[in-house]
ZADREN-119445 format. One record per residue: residue number from 1; residue in three letters; x, y, z of N, C-alpha, C, O in turn. Coordinates in steps of 0.02 Angstrom, whole numbers. Atoms other than C-alpha are relative to their C-alpha. Example, Ala and Ser with C-alpha at 12.3 -4.5 7.8 and 13.67 -1.06 7.14 Angstrom:
// ZADREN-119445
[kefi 1 'ALA' [45 -59 0] [615 -225 390] [45 60 0] [97 59 33]];
[kefi 2 'SER' [-42 -59 -3] [684 -53 357] [-39 55 37] [-14 110 45]];
//
This chain:
// ZADREN-119445
[kefi 1 'UNK' [42 -59 0] [0 0 0] [44 63 0] [88 70 43]];
[kefi 2 'UNK' [-41 -61 7] [75 166 -53] [-26 55 45] [-86 64 54]];
[kefi 3 'UNK' [18 -58 -41] [78 316 61] [3 61 -44] [57 81 -67]];
[kefi 4 'UNK' [0 -60 42] [23 468 -36] [-11 63 40] [4 118 17]];
[kefi 5 'UNK' [13 -58 -43] [-28 581 107] [21 -17 72] [19 -75 92]];
[kefi 6 'UNK' [-21 14 -69] [35 601 286] [-53 -36 41] [-37 -79 82]];
[kefi 7 'UNK' [52 32 -40] [-134 550 357] [-7 -74 -17] [-33 -112 23]];
[kefi 8 'UNK' [1 72 17] [-120 384 262] [45 -39 48] [27 -94 70]];
[kefi 9 'UNK' [-47 33 -46] [29 339 371] [-32 -7 69] [-25 -59 101]];
[kefi 10 'UNK' [33 4 -66] [-70 380 528] [-57 -50 -2] [-68 -87 46]];
[kefi 11 'UNK' [54 49 6] [-217 279 464] [26 -71 8] [-7 -113 39]];
[kefi 12 'UNK' [-28 67 -5] [-105 127 447] [24 -16 70] [29 -74 90]];
[kefi 13 'UNK' [-24 10 -69] [-42 154 625] [-58 -6 50] [-47 -20 109]];
[kefi 14 'UNK' [58 4 -46] [-219 154 697] [-3 -69 32] [6 -120 -1]];
[kefi 15 'UNK' [3 61 -40] [-240 23 835] [67 -34 8] [70 -92 30]];
[kefi 16 'UNK' [-67 26 -12] [-51 -2 839] [34 45 51] [13 102 62]];
[kefi 17 'UNK' [-37 -38 -50] [73 55 969] [44 51 -35] [80 35 -82]];
[kefi 18 'UNK' [-41 -54 29] [156 222 930] [35 38 57] [14 35 115]];
[kefi 19 'UNK' [-35 -46 -45] [279 340 1013] [-15 70 -24] [-5 85 -83]];
[kefi 20 'UNK' [15 -70 17] [225 522 1017] [47 44 41] [48 40 103]];
[kefi 21 'UNK' [-45 -45 -35] [356 653 1059] [-27 71 -7] [-49 92 -60]];
[kefi 22 'UNK' [26 -68 -1] [306 829 1109] [56 51 -1] [115 35 9]];
[kefi 23 'UNK' [-49 -55 2] [392 997 1093] [38 8 66] [95 30 66]];
[kefi 24 'UNK' [-33 -6 -66] [431 992 1280] [42 -62 17] [62 -71 74]];
[kefi 25 'UNK' [-43 59 -5] [530 829 1252] [-34 -59 36] [-3 -112 44]];
[kefi 26 'UNK' [34 56 -31] [399 721 1340] [-18 -51 -54] [-30 -34 -112]];
[kefi 27 'UNK' [19 54 46] [361 553 1260] [-59 -37 30] [-62 -50 90]];
[kefi 28 'UNK' [57 41 -19] [198 458 1265] [-2 -60 -46] [6 -54 -107]];
[kefi 29 'UNK' [4 62 40] [181 278 1209] [-68 -30 14] [-89 -37 72]];
[kefi 30 'UNK' [65 31 -9] [13 198 1178] [-28 -20 -67] [2 -9 -119]];
[kefi 31 'UNK' [33 22 60] [-108 126 1053] [-38 58 -31] [-80 89 2]];
[kefi 32 'UNK' [33 -56 35] [-164 255 924] [-73 -18 -15] [-86 -64 -53]];
[kefi 33 'UNK' [71 15 9] [-354 257 932] [-33 47 -49] [-76 26 -87]];
[kefi 34 'UNK' [34 -48 43] [-402 416 841] [45 60 -13] [91 74 26]];
[kefi 35 'UNK' [-34 -63 15] [-336 574 758] [-44 39 -47] [-91 13 -77]];
[kefi 36 'UNK' [38 -42 46] [-402 720 658] [48 38 -46] [108 26 -45]];
[kefi 37 'UNK' [-42 -34 50] [-340 837 522] [51 47 32] [100 67 0]];
[kefi 38 'UNK' [-48 -42 -35] [-250 943 654] [53 -42 35] [95 -16 71]];
[kefi 39 'UNK' [-45 49 -31] [-155 786 710] [-9 0 77] [37 -20 113]];
[kefi 40 'UNK' [18 15 -70] [-239 793 881] [-7 -75 3] [-38 -105 -41]];
[kefi 41 'UNK' [3 73 -3] [-221 613 937] [-27 -24 67] [-20 9 118]];
[kefi 42 'UNK' [23 35 -60] [-302 496 1062] [39 -65 4] [39 -105 -43]];
[kefi 43 'UNK' [-35 62 -13] [-194 359 1136] [-35 -38 55] [-63 -8 102]];
[kefi 44 'UNK' [29 44 -51] [-258 211 1236] [57 -38 33] [109 -49 2]];
[kefi 45 'UNK' [-53 35 -38] [-157 118 1370] [65 39 -3] [118 11 -11]];
[kefi 46 'UNK' [-58 -44 8] [-40 267 1366] [43 2 63] [18 -4 119]];
[kefi 47 'UNK' [-46 -13 -55] [113 291 1473] [47 56 -19] [64 65 -78]];
[kefi 48 'UNK' [-47 -55 11] [227 440 1492] [70 -25 15] [81 -59 65]];
[kefi 49 'UNK' [-69 20 -11] [413 411 1473] [44 62 4] [34 110 -34]];
[kefi 50 'UNK' [-49 -53 -7] [553 525 1530] [68 -32 -2] [82 -78 37]];
[kefi 51 'UNK' [-67 29 9] [731 488 1475] [-4 -76 -12] [38 -113 13]];
[kefi 52 'UNK' [7 71 18] [670 320 1407] [-29 -44 54] [-39 -104 43]];
[kefi 53 'UNK' [28 41 -55] [598 263 1574] [-72 18 13] [-91 77 12]];
[kefi 54 'UNK' [71 -11 -12] [414 241 1611] [-8 40 64] [16 21 117]];
[kefi 55 'UNK' [11 -44 -58] [360 381 1727] [-68 -14 32] [-74 -20 93]];
[kefi 56 'UNK' [67 14 -27] [173 348 1744] [-45 -28 -54] [-38 -12 -113]];
[kefi 57 'UNK' [51 27 46] [30 252 1666] [-60 47 2] [-81 69 55]];
[kefi 58 'UNK' [53 -51 5] [-109 366 1604] [-66 -26 -26] [-117 6 -17]];
[kefi 59 'UNK' [62 24 30] [-238 259 1515] [-14 36 -65] [29 36 -110]];
[kefi 60 'UNK' [18 -35 61] [-329 360 1382] [23 73 5] [8 107 55]];
[kefi 61 'UNK' [-23 -70 0] [-247 526 1336] [-16 32 -67] [-18 -1 -119]];
[kefi 62 'UNK' [10 -42 59] [-284 665 1212] [60 46 -4] [75 81 44]];
[kefi 63 'UNK' [-58 -43 9] [-132 754 1142] [-15 49 -57] [-36 30 -111]];
[kefi 64 'UNK' [13 -53 50] [-149 920 1049] [52 -4 -56] [112 -10 -43]];
[kefi 65 'UNK' [-44 5 58] [-77 915 874] [54 53 -3] [109 40 -27]];
[kefi 66 'UNK' [-51 -53 5] [13 1081 890] [56 -7 51] [102 33 51]];
[kefi 67 'UNK' [-54 13 -48] [119 1011 1033] [44 -59 -22] [96 -72 8]];
[kefi 68 'UNK' [-34 61 21] [175 855 937] [55 15 -51] [44 53 -98]];
[kefi 69 'UNK' [-54 -6 49] [343 846 847] [9 -64 -40] [26 -62 -99]];
[kefi 70 'UNK' [-12 65 33] [354 659 806] [-54 -49 20] [-74 -53 78]];
[kefi 71 'UNK' [41 59 -13] [236 512 790] [34 -57 -37] [43 -53 -98]];
[kefi 72 'UNK' [-37 55 30] [325 347 759] [-27 -66 23] [-45 -74 81]];
[kefi 73 'UNK' [18 68 -22] [277 164 759] [52 -24 49] [112 -10 41]];
[kefi 74 'UNK' [-49 22 -50] [356 82 910] [46 -54 -28] [90 -78 7]];
//
């Protein structure tokens, strides 16, 4: 399947584990459940990581698209 638009890549990552990095260097890892055209994302079973170590488990989180720098498959 060819990726022709950035949202296609996110669509393929839906229901898979992703790493989301924010402008403030925080990382969240969880299952990508939803996103919109502003790249606001909802993660399920999310945890926050600091310096590669799990800091806290958060469950369902909503992350604003304008704070996100990277979304990567784990």
